[in-house]
C-alpha positions in Angstrom: -69.0 153.5 -34.6 -65.3 155.8 -35.0 -65.1 159.2 -32.8 -65.4 161.3 -35.9 -69.1 160.0 -36.3 -70.1 160.4 -33.3 -68.9 163.7 -33.1 -70.8 164.4 -35.9 -73.5 163.2 -34.5 -73.1 164.7 -31.5 -73.2 168.5 -33.2 -75.4 168.0 -36.1 -78.0 167.5 -32.9 -77.0 170.6 -30.6 -77.4 172.3 -34.9 -80.3 171.1 -34.6 -82.3 172.3 -31.9 -80.1 175.9 -31.1 -81.8 175.8 -35.6 -85.6 174.7 -33.3 -85.1 177.1 -30.4 -84.3 180.7 -33.1 -86.8 179.9 -35.2 -89.7 179.7 -31.8 -88.0 182.8 -31.1 -88.5 184.5 -34.7 -92.2 185.6 -35.2 -94.0 186.4 -38.0 -94.8 184.8 -41.0 -92.6 185.3 -43.8 -95.3 185.1 -47.0 -97.7 187.9 -45.3 -96.2 191.3 -46.8 -95.8 194.4 -44.4 -98.8 197.5 -45.6 -98.5 200.8 -44.0 -100.9 201.8 -41.6 -102.2 205.0 -43.8 -102.2 202.4 -46.9 -104.4 199.8 -44.5 -106.7 203.1 -44.0 -107.3 203.7 -47.8 -108.6 200.0 -48.1 -110.3 200.2 -45.9 -112.4 202.9 -46.7 -112.2 201.3 -50.2 -113.4 198.3 -48.7 -111.0 196.0 -50.1 -109.9 194.7 -46.3 -112.5 191.6 -45.9 -110.9 190.9 -42.6 -108.3 192.4 -39.9 -107.1 190.0 -36.8 -105.3 191.6 -33.6 -102.1 189.3 -33.2 -100.1 191.1 -30.8 -100.4 194.5 -29.5 -99.9 197.5 -32.3 -99.6 194.2 -34.7 -103.2 193.8 -37.6 -102.7 190.6 -39.5 -105.5 189.9 -42.6 -106.5 188.8 -46.1 -107.8 191.0 -48.4 -111.0 190.9 -50.5 -108.1 189.3 -53.4 -106.9 187.0 -51.1 -103.7 188.5 -50.5 -102.8 188.7 -46.9 -100.8 191.4 -45.2 -99.3 192.8 -42.1 -99.7 196.1 -40.9 -98.5 198.0 -37.1 -100.8 200.8 -35.6 -98.4 203.4 -34.7 -100.7 204.7 -31.1 -104.1 203.7 -30.3 -106.7 204.6 -32.4 -110.7 204.6 -31.0 -111.9 205.3 -34.1 -110.9 202.5 -35.7 -112.4 199.7 -34.5 -116.0 201.8 -35.7 -114.6 202.9 -39.6 -113.9 198.6 -40.1 -117.8 197.8 -38.8 -118.7 200.5 -40.5 -117.1 199.1 -43.5 -117.9 195.5 -42.9 -114.7 194.7 -42.2 -114.8 190.4 -39.7 -112.5 192.3 -36.6 -111.7 189.7 -34.2 -108.3 189.4 -31.9 -106.3 187.1 -30.4 -105.9 185.9 -27.4 -101.6 185.7 -25.9 -100.8 182.0 -25.9 -99.8 180.4 -22.4 -96.4 178.8 -22.3 -96.5 176.1 -20.2 -94.4 175.3 -16.9 -91.8 172.7 -18.6 -91.4 174.8 -22.1 -90.1 178.0 -19.6 -88.0 176.9 -18.4 -85.9 174.9 -20.9 -85.5 178.3 -22.8 -84.6 179.6 -19.3 -81.6 176.6 -18.6 -81.0 175.9 -22.6 -77.6 178.1 -22.6 -76.9 176.5 -19.2 -78.3 172.6 -20.6 -76.0 172.7 -23.4 -72.6 174.5 -21.6 -73.0 171.4 -20.0 -72.8 169.1 -22.5 -70.2 170.6 -24.3 -68.1 170.5 -21.2 -69.6 166.3 -20.5 -68.3 166.4 -24.1 -64.8 167.8 -24.0 -64.1 166.2 -20.6 -64.9 162.6 -22.9 -62.6 164.0 -25.9 -60.1 164.2 -23.6 -59.6 161.8 -21.2 -60.1 159.2 -24.1 -63.8 157.9 -24.3 -63.4 154.7 -24.5 -67.5 154.8 -23.7 -67.1 155.3 -20.0 -68.7 157.5 -18.4 -67.3 161.1 -17.9 -66.4 160.7 -14.5 -64.8 157.9 -14.3 -61.1 159.3 -14.9 -59.7 157.2 -12.0 -61.4 153.8 -13.3 -58.0 151.2 -15.3 -57.2 151.3 -18.8 -55.9 148.7 -19.3 -57.5 145.9 -22.3 -58.2 142.9 -20.8 -57.9 139.5 -23.3 -59.7 136.3 -21.9 -58.0 132.9 -22.2 -59.0 132.3 -25.3 -58.1 135.3 -27.0 -54.7 135.1 -27.1 -52.8 132.8 -29.7 -49.9 133.5 -29.0 -47.5 130.9 -27.9 -43.4 130.3 -27.1 -43.7 128.3 -31.2 -44.0 131.6 -32.0 -41.3 133.5 -31.0 -37.9 132.6 -32.2 -34.6 133.7 -31.4 -34.9 134.2 -27.0 -34.0 131.2 -26.8 -32.7 132.1 -23.1 -34.8 134.3 -22.6 -37.8 131.7 -23.0 -36.1 129.7 -20.4 -36.4 132.7 -17.4 -40.1 133.0 -18.8 -40.8 129.3 -18.7 -41.4 129.0 -14.6 -43.8 131.5 -15.3 -46.0 129.4 -17.3 -45.3 126.0 -14.5 -46.1 128.7 -11.6 -49.9 129.9 -13.2 -50.5 126.4 -14.1 -49.9 124.5 -11.1 -48.9 126.7 -7.8 -49.1 124.6 -5.8 -45.9 122.3 -7.1 -43.1 125.6 -5.8 -45.8 126.5 -2.5 -44.8 123.4 -1.1 -41.7 123.7 -0.6 -41.2 127.3 0.0 -40.7 128.7 -3.0 -42.3 131.7 -4.3 -42.2 133.0 -7.6 -41.3 136.6 -8.7 -44.1 139.0 -8.8 -42.6 141.5 -11.5 -40.6 140.7 -13.6 -39.0 143.3 -16.2 -38.0 142.3 -19.9 -35.1 145.0 -20.8 -34.1 145.0 -24.6 -33.8 147.2 -27.8 -36.3 148.3 -29.8 -38.1 145.0 -31.5 -36.9 142.8 -30.3 -39.8 140.7 -29.4 -40.4 141.8 -25.4 -44.7 142.5 -26.0 -44.8 139.5 -27.9 -42.9 137.1 -25.3 -45.3 138.3 -22.6 -48.4 137.6 -24.7 -46.3 133.8 -24.6 -46.6 134.0 -21.7 -50.4 134.3 -21.5 -51.2 132.2 -24.1 -48.5 129.0 -22.4 -50.4 129.4 -19.1 -54.0 129.9 -20.2 -54.8 133.3 -18.2 -56.2 136.3 -18.5 -53.5 138.8 -20.5 -53.9 142.8 -19.3 -52.5 144.9 -21.3 -51.4 148.9 -20.6 -49.5 150.9 -21.2 -47.4 153.7 -19.2 -48.2 156.5 -20.7 -51.8 155.5 -20.3 -51.8 155.7 -15.8 -50.1 159.7 -16.3 -52.8 161.9 -16.6 -53.1 166.2 -16.2 -54.8 165.4 -13.0 -53.5 164.4 -9.5 -54.2 161.7 -8.7 -56.0 159.8 -11.5 -52.7 158.0 -12.3 -53.1 156.0 -8.3 -56.5 155.6 -8.5 -56.4 153.6 -11.9 -53.3 151.6 -10.7 -55.8 150.3 -7.9 -58.6 149.9 -10.4 -56.7 148.0 -12.6 -55.4 145.6 -9.7 -58.7 145.2 -8.2 -59.1 143.9 -11.7 -57.1 141.0 -11.4 -57.2 139.7 -8.6 -60.7 139.2 -9.3 -59.6 137.7 -12.7 -56.7 136.0 -10.9 -54.4 134.3 -11.6 -53.7 136.2 -14.8 -51.0 138.7 -15.9 -50.6 142.2 -16.2 -48.4 143.6 -18.8 -47.4 147.3 -19.0 -45.7 148.8 -21.8 -43.2 151.1 -21.9 -43.2 151.4 -18.2 -40.5 153.8 -18.0 -42.9 156.7 -19.0 -44.0 155.8 -15.3 -41.2 154.9 -13.6 -38.6 157.4 -13.8 -36.2 158.2 -10.7 -38.2 160.6 -8.8 -37.3 164.0 -7.6 -35.5 164.3 -11.1 -38.2 166.9 -12.5 -39.6 170.0 -11.2 -42.6 169.0 -9.7 -41.0 167.7 -6.3 -42.9 164.5 -5.0 -46.1 165.3 -5.5 -46.7 165.5 -9.1 -49.2 163.1 -11.0 -46.4 161.0 -12.6 -44.5 160.1 -9.0 -48.3 160.1 -7.4 -49.0 157.1 -9.5 -45.1 155.1 -9.6 -45.6 155.5 -5.3 -49.1 154.0 -5.7 -48.0 150.8 -8.5 -44.7 150.5 -5.5 -46.8 150.0 -2.4 -49.5 147.3 -5.2 -46.7 145.0 -6.0 -45.1 145.0 -2.8 -47.3 146.3 0.2 -49.9 145.3 3.6 -51.3 142.7 1.1 -50.3 140.0 -0.8 -51.1 139.6 -4.2 -50.9 136.0 -5.0 -51.7 134.8 -8.9 -51.3 138.3 -10.2 -47.6 138.4 -12.3 -46.6 142.1 -14.0 -44.6 141.8 -16.5 -42.9 144.9 -17.7 -40.7 145.9 -21.4 -38.5 149.1 -21.3 -35.9 149.5 -23.7 -34.1 152.4 -20.8 -33.8 150.4 -17.6 -31.2 153.4 -17.1 -33.8 155.6 -16.0 -35.6 153.3 -13.8 -36.2 154.0 -10.4 -34.5 151.9 -8.1 -37.4 150.9 -5.4 -39.3 150.1 -9.1 -36.1 147.1 -8.9 -35.6 145.9 -5.7 -36.3 142.7 -5.3 -39.9 142.0 -4.2 -41.6 144.3 -7.1 -39.0 143.8 -10.4 -36.6 140.9 -9.0 -36.2 139.7 -12.8 -34.3 141.0 -15.0 -34.6 139.2 -18.7 -32.3 141.1 -21.2 -34.0 139.7 -25.0 -31.1 141.0 -26.8 -30.9 140.5 -30.9 -31.1 137.5 -32.0 -27.6 135.7 -33.7 -27.3 134.4 -36.6 -28.8 131.3 -35.3 -32.0 133.5 -33.5 -32.2 134.8 -36.9 -32.7 132.4 -38.8 -35.5 131.3 -37.0 -36.8 134.2 -36.5 -37.0 134.4 -40.4 -38.6 130.7 -40.8 -41.4 131.9 -38.2 -42.2 134.6 -40.4 -41.8 132.1 -44.1 -44.2 130.1 -43.1 -47.6 132.3 -44.3 -45.3 132.8 -47.1 -44.8 130.8 -50.8 -41.9 130.4 -50.4 -39.6 129.4 -54.4 -36.6 126.8 -54.2 -34.2 128.4 -54.0 -35.1 130.5 -51.1 -32.4 129.4 -48.3 -33.2 130.8 -44.3 -29.9 130.7 -43.2 -28.4 133.3 -46.0 -30.8 135.7 -45.6 -29.5 135.2 -42.3 -26.1 135.7 -42.7 -26.3 138.6 -44.6 -28.7 140.4 -41.8 -26.3 141.0 -38.7 -28.0 143.2 -36.4 -31.6 143.1 -37.7 -34.6 142.5 -35.4 -37.7 140.7 -34.7 -39.0 143.0 -36.6 -36.6 144.4 -39.3 -36.6 140.6 -40.1 -40.5 140.5 -40.2 -40.5 143.5 -42.3 -38.3 142.1 -44.6 -40.5 139.4 -45.7 -42.6 141.3 -45.9 -41.0 143.7 -48.1 -40.0 140.5 -50.2 -43.4 139.6 -50.3 -44.5 142.9 -51.2 -42.3 142.6 -54.5 -42.7 139.3 -55.6 -47.1 141.0 -55.4 -46.0 143.5 -57.8 -44.0 141.6 -60.7 -47.5 139.8 -60.3 -45.2 136.0 -59.0 -47.1 133.0 -56.8 -44.1 132.3 -55.0 -41.6 134.8 -53.2 -38.1 134.0 -54.1 -34.3 134.6 -53.7 -34.6 137.6 -55.5 -37.5 139.4 -53.8 -35.8 138.7 -50.7 -32.5 140.9 -51.7 -34.2 143.6 -53.0 -35.8 143.7 -49.6 -32.8 143.6 -48.0 -30.8 146.7 -50.0 -34.0 148.8 -49.6 -34.5 148.3 -45.8 -30.4 148.3 -45.5 -30.1 150.9 -48.5 -32.8 152.6 -48.4 -35.4 153.3 -51.7 -33.8 153.0 -55.2 -34.4 156.9 -56.4 -35.1 156.5 -60.1 -36.7 159.7 -61.2 -33.6 161.0 -60.0 -31.2 162.5 -62.9 -28.1 162.8 -62.1 -25.4 164.4 -64.8 -22.5 162.3 -66.6 -20.2 164.7 -64.0 -21.8 163.8 -61.0 -22.1 159.9 -61.9 -18.2 160.2 -62.5 -17.9 161.9 -59.3 -20.0 159.5 -57.3 -18.1 156.0 -59.6 -14.8 157.3 -58.2 -16.1 158.8 -54.1 -17.9 155.1 -54.2 -14.8 153.4 -55.6 -12.5 154.8 -53.5 -14.5 152.8 -50.5 -14.8 149.7 -51.6 -10.7 149.4 -53.0 -9.6 150.4 -49.6 -12.4 148.5 -47.6 -10.6 145.7 -49.3 -7.1 145.9 -48.7 -6.5 147.5 -45.0 -6.5 144.7 -42.8 -9.5 143.0 -41.0 -12.5 144.9 -42.6 -16.1 143.8 -43.5 -16.2 142.5 -46.9 -17.1 145.0 -49.6 -21.0 143.4 -50.4 -22.2 145.8 -53.1 -21.3 149.0 -53.9 -23.7 151.1 -56.2 -24.1 155.0 -57.8 -28.1 154.8 -58.0 -29.5 157.1 -55.3 -30.7 155.7 -52.7 -32.9 157.3 -49.5 -30.4 160.4 -49.0 -27.3 159.5 -50.7 -26.3 159.4 -54.0 -24.1 155.9 -54.1 -24.1 153.5 -51.5 -21.0 151.1 -50.3 -22.0 148.2 -47.7 -19.9 146.2 -45.9 -21.3 142.6 -44.7 -19.5 140.8 -41.9 -18.4 137.2 -41.9 -20.2 136.9 -38.7 -21.7 138.6 -35.8 -19.1 140.6 -33.4 -19.6 142.4 -30.3 -16.5 143.9 -30.1 -13.4 145.5 -32.2 -10.1 145.8 -31.6 -7.6 148.4 -32.2 -6.7 147.2 -36.0 -10.0 147.3 -37.3 -11.1 150.6 -36.1 -8.3 151.8 -37.8 -9.3 150.2 -40.7 -12.8 151.3 -40.7 -11.0 155.5 -40.5 -9.3 154.0 -43.5 -11.5 152.9 -45.6 -13.9 155.8 -44.9 -11.3 158.7 -45.7 -11.6 156.3 -49.5 -13.8 158.0 -51.3 -12.7 161.7 -50.5 -9.5 160.4 -51.2 -10.0 158.9 -54.6 -11.7 162.3 -55.5 -8.8 164.3 -54.8 -6.6 161.7 -56.5 -9.0 161.8 -59.9 -10.2 165.3 -60.1 -7.4 167.1 -58.1 -8.0 169.2 -54.7 -10.1 171.9 -56.2 -13.1 169.3 -58.0 -13.0 167.6 -54.1 -16.7 167.6 -53.5 -18.7 167.7 -50.1 -20.2 164.8 -50.4 -17.3 163.5 -47.5 -18.6 165.2 -45.4 -20.8 162.0 -43.1 -17.0 160.3 -43.8 -15.3 162.4 -42.1 -18.3 162.8 -39.0 -17.9 159.0 -38.2 -14.5 159.1 -38.7 -13.3 161.7 -36.0 -16.1 159.7 -34.3 -14.7 156.6 -34.5 -11.2 158.5 -33.4 -12.5 160.6 -30.3 -13.9 157.0 -28.8 -10.8 155.0 -28.8 -9.1 158.0 -27.2 -11.9 159.2 -24.3 -12.9 156.1 -24.0 -11.8 152.9 -25.2 -8.6 153.7 -23.9 -6.7 152.8 -27.3 -3.5 156.1 -27.2 -0.4 154.9 -26.0 -0.3 158.5 -24.8 -3.3 159.1 -22.9 -3.6 155.9 -21.3 -7.0 153.8 -20.2 -8.3 156.7 -18.7 -12.2 157.5 -19.4 -11.8 161.1 -21.2 -15.5 161.3 -21.6 -18.2 163.5 -19.9 -21.3 165.1 -20.1 -21.3 166.4 -24.3 -23.2 169.5 -23.9 -19.1 171.0 -22.1 -17.8 169.3 -25.0 -19.6 171.3 -27.2 -17.3 174.1 -29.1 -14.1 172.6 -28.1 -14.8 173.7 -24.4 -12.8 171.4 -22.0 -14.7 170.0 -20.0 -14.8 170.8 -15.9 -12.7 168.1 -14.6 -9.7 168.3 -17.8 -7.4 170.6 -18.2 -6.6 173.1 -21.1 -3.5 170.7 -21.3 -5.2 167.2 -21.3 -7.6 168.9 -23.9 -4.8 169.9 -26.2 -3.2 166.3 -25.9 -6.5 165.1 -26.9 -7.0 167.5 -29.4 -3.4 165.9 -31.4 -4.0 162.0 -30.6 -7.4 162.6 -32.6 -5.6 164.4 -34.9 -3.1 161.2 -35.1 -5.1 158.6 -36.0 -6.7 160.7 -38.4 -3.3 161.3 -40.4 -2.4 158.4 -40.3 -4.7 156.1 -41.5 -5.8 159.2 -44.0 -2.0 158.5 -45.6 -2.5 154.5 -46.1 -6.0 154.9 -47.6 -4.1 157.8 -50.1 -1.5 154.8 -50.1 -3.1 152.4 -51.5 -5.5 154.1 -53.5 -2.1 155.3 -55.5 -1.2 151.9 -55.9 -4.5 150.6 -57.0 -4.9 153.6 -60.0 -6.1 150.8 -62.6 -7.8 148.9 -60.0 -10.0 152.6 -58.9 -10.0 153.2 -62.8 -12.0 149.7 -63.7 -14.4 149.5 -60.5 -15.1 153.3 -62.1 -15.8 151.9 -65.9 -17.7 149.3 -64.0 -20.2 151.0 -62.1 -20.8 154.0 -64.5 -22.1 151.4 -66.6 -23.3 148.7 -64.3 -24.4 150.7 -62.3 -23.9 148.5 -59.3 -21.4 145.4 -58.9 -21.8 142.6 -56.4 -18.8 141.0 -54.4 -18.3 138.8 -57.5 -17.5 141.8 -59.4 -16.1 143.2 -57.0 -13.3 140.1 -57.0 -13.0 140.0 -60.6 -11.4 143.5 -60.4 -9.1 143.1 -57.4 -7.7 140.6 -59.7 -7.6 143.0 -62.1 -9.2 140.8 -65.2 -12.9 140.9 -66.8 -15.5 141.5 -64.9 -18.3 139.0 -64.9 -21.9 140.5 -66.2 -24.6 141.2 -63.2 -26.7 138.8 -62.3 -30.0 139.9 -62.9 -28.7 140.9 -66.5 -27.9 137.3 -67.0 -31.5 136.3 -66.3 -32.5 138.7 -67.7 -30.1 137.8 -71.3 -28.6 141.1 -71.6 -25.6 140.9 -73.2 -22.8 144.0 -73.5 -21.5 142.9 -77.5 -22.6 146.3 -77.9 -19.6 148.2 -76.3 -17.1 145.5 -77.6 -14.7 146.5 -80.7 -15.3 143.5 -82.6 -17.1 140.5 -82.6 -20.4 139.0 -80.9 -22.9 141.4 -82.7 -24.0 142.6 -86.4 -24.1 145.5 -87.8 -28.2 145.5 -87.8 -27.6 145.1 -83.7 -25.1 147.9 -83.4 -27.2 150.1 -85.6 -30.1 149.3 -83.3 -28.2 149.7 -79.9 -27.3 153.1 -80.6 -30.5 154.0 -81.7 -31.9 152.5 -78.3 -28.3 154.5 -76.6 -29.1 158.1 -78.6 -32.7 157.5 -77.3 -31.8 157.4 -73.8 -29.2 160.3 -73.7 -32.3 162.7 -75.8 -34.3 162.1 -73.1 -32.1 162.1 -70.5 -31.2 165.0 -72.2 -34.4 166.6 -72.3 -35.9 165.0 -68.7 -35.5 168.9 -66.1 -32.7 168.5 -64.2 -33.5 168.8 -59.6 -31.0 170.5 -58.0 -29.2 167.6 -56.1 -26.6 168.1 -53.5 -22.8 166.2 -53.8 -22.7 162.4 -53.1 -23.3 160.4 -49.4 -22.5 157.7 -47.9 -24.9 155.6 -46.1 -24.1 154.5 -43.0 -21.9 151.3 -43.4 
């Protein structure tokens, strides 16, 4: 039963009880008519009253001879009333006062207190997460226990992190046969800390260890320890280790341990707040007077820099396993794992997809396969082909297409020049990632996108590569200025300027790539750099020199991009025309444009049997075909014209 259903039933019970109590307190019969005392006396004199019962003090409930019921109140003690009733032959009787039982009296008097206690218990259960536990079981562990047969994950389900699997393989051997290590005097690590970016498979690897070793697996999040009451987290740590000792050998997995393992003394609570109490208890349990043989604690975090040093010393989390982003070979292995449950077409090659997805984590690749399957399902296909994987990759890297957005021809032309400027400069500068695709279809928050894909995984960048990246970022703005004039330059380059400035600033202040400033780190607290203020350890003269070096880098590469575009104006115009015609061009079409040859048709046009003969001045199409194409084109323009135009911004570039 869900929590909403439980809450609804509880409130219904409370409402029924309250209605019952109020009904018991309310007196009188709603079907009886109230009668004034003077009318009652006249009815008695006329012989119209058949019975009268003295229900309460001063209250008479009776009936008329015609069967009607009535109620009246005697305003004073009328001594002659009884004689008059007897004289008229009215059946008169009295009602003995009801005596409530002792239990009923106690219930009525204590009902408000019982109601308050019930509401308090209800809210305490809600505050503590419920989970079927009693209201006072705050100190019980919330760790979820998975038995030996419940974990189906093994090392075959984990790919892309071979080094990490090698580091944890001996944990499996120890859990299966501890004597193998103990007879040589070796001790298995009590704690293993898995470090890596989000989505790289840290939790999956921990489950695989338990699945391979066939041992119980306790799973809990670091935030489950910390509560509003001081001491609750420490109690839960003790209870969790007590449960683990009963199930040893076993694995305790703590996800996002930085929620409870942050450095002590860094907050405002001193050493007595709830989080630090919990951390202290965890330190004691992991390496205290009492050894916990057969219990291995595995924790995961993507922020090891904030953890307390006592948590990382030998004897606690004394082994760190780095689970980083996979390389091209690891991405191929991960894709093959996720493709097992997907019916694939004959043209799907995991190696090609892996090459085109640099920087993707395991979770990103799983999302890629899922998106491709969804694309195939929408088109009622039985298998997932390479086309669906390409669409899924574009959606993840560039965002979803905003097909409903209506752009004017002027805005589309401006966007085409902007993106063509990026692509041309990216092709002509040295050591730049190849241009993968250029599109003027709005995606995500951008009105146009130029995508670059490296030929291989990169782990560092040279000065030449960084300067080429700065020049390419300014290619879009320069293309607007050359073709539309200074008055036609838009705000679409705001993101380009921000990223180019950030690269230049890091080259000068962090990476030591400025000959004048030298290999010195000038980076300080970002808050101190706000509004151009010089950091506390930096003189005003040094700050001016840094700004001058940044400006020098920007101006040099801006001039380079401007020179390249002015020397290739014919390519810029041709690429603009191709983008206006096809909206999206790929690497092969860009090669045609850069080589100044006729642009081939897009792959999807060829697959769908489309041609561009209607746009050629002669040949290929009949007069009827041209008239039909013209009618179709006019209808499209008419629909576009009648469609209300939304308020859209200027082109923005998505991250390359």
